[in-house]
C-alpha positions, 0 to 999 in steps of 0.5 A: 500500500502507498502511505498517504502521509496522513494517519486518518486518510490511511485509516479510512483507506484501510491502511493506505492506498492499494497499488492498482486501485481506483478510488472515488472521493465524492462531496458537495462542490466547494467542500474541499475535495480538490484541496484535500487531495492536492494537499495529500499528494504534495506531501507524498515522498518518493511517489511520482504523482500526475494530477489531471485537472479538467476544471482548473489551469495549472497556474490555478492549481499552483496558486492553491499549492502555494497557499497550502505551503507545500511543494513537491518535485514529484507532483506533475500537473496536467490540465486535460479533459480528453481521456485518450490524451490522459492515458497516453501521458500516463503511459509515457510518464509511468506515475505511481498515482494519478488524480483525476479532478473531476470525472465529470469533466473527462470525456472519450472520443469513443463515445458520442456524448458530452462530458459528464453524461452517463455513458461518458462517465461509465466509459472513462471510469472503466478505462481508468480502472483497466489502466490502473489494474494493468499498470499497477498505478493507483488512481483517485477520481474526484466526483461531485454529488447531487443535491440529493447527496448521491454521487453525480453520474451513473450508480454504476460508477460506484460499482466500477471503483474499488473504494468510495469515500464521501467528504462531508462537512457540518452545517457551518463548514467548520468540520470535515468528515471523510467517510468510507462507503465502500472498500474492497480491500 
């Protein structure tokens, strides 16, 4: 397992991040999913990380990283939304960990629908799972939740991934809670 440099995150993951696993972290927009994951990957030692952003530019992510006060020589930012380009770059770079922020922004040319649609999310998640298992690369995908509290996209997304984490806050947004919903390990 990969030590995530956070005892609480390691505990929720069941002892760290399993190599070759696909982890989904969901939560309301603005709750801090991207910040939590960025802060975590910037603290990792000796793990090459590719942070794929479909929502923010590299300079926006760098500003957030600077605000967090953490810098990592092994964390690479890749602003991209086309799955085929992402998979190609992962094949060249061979990272230990890939972060997809967010799954709703990624699309494949193989599917004739817009990013965020049920078929796109299912196709992209399935191909990311295949890549993770074949290359032994761990993948964290960030997903939004709907007003009803369910992860946006098809319910099958939760069946495809190995781990589902829910990031929640209290009414005053003072406290955050990371809850394990599913963990195959």
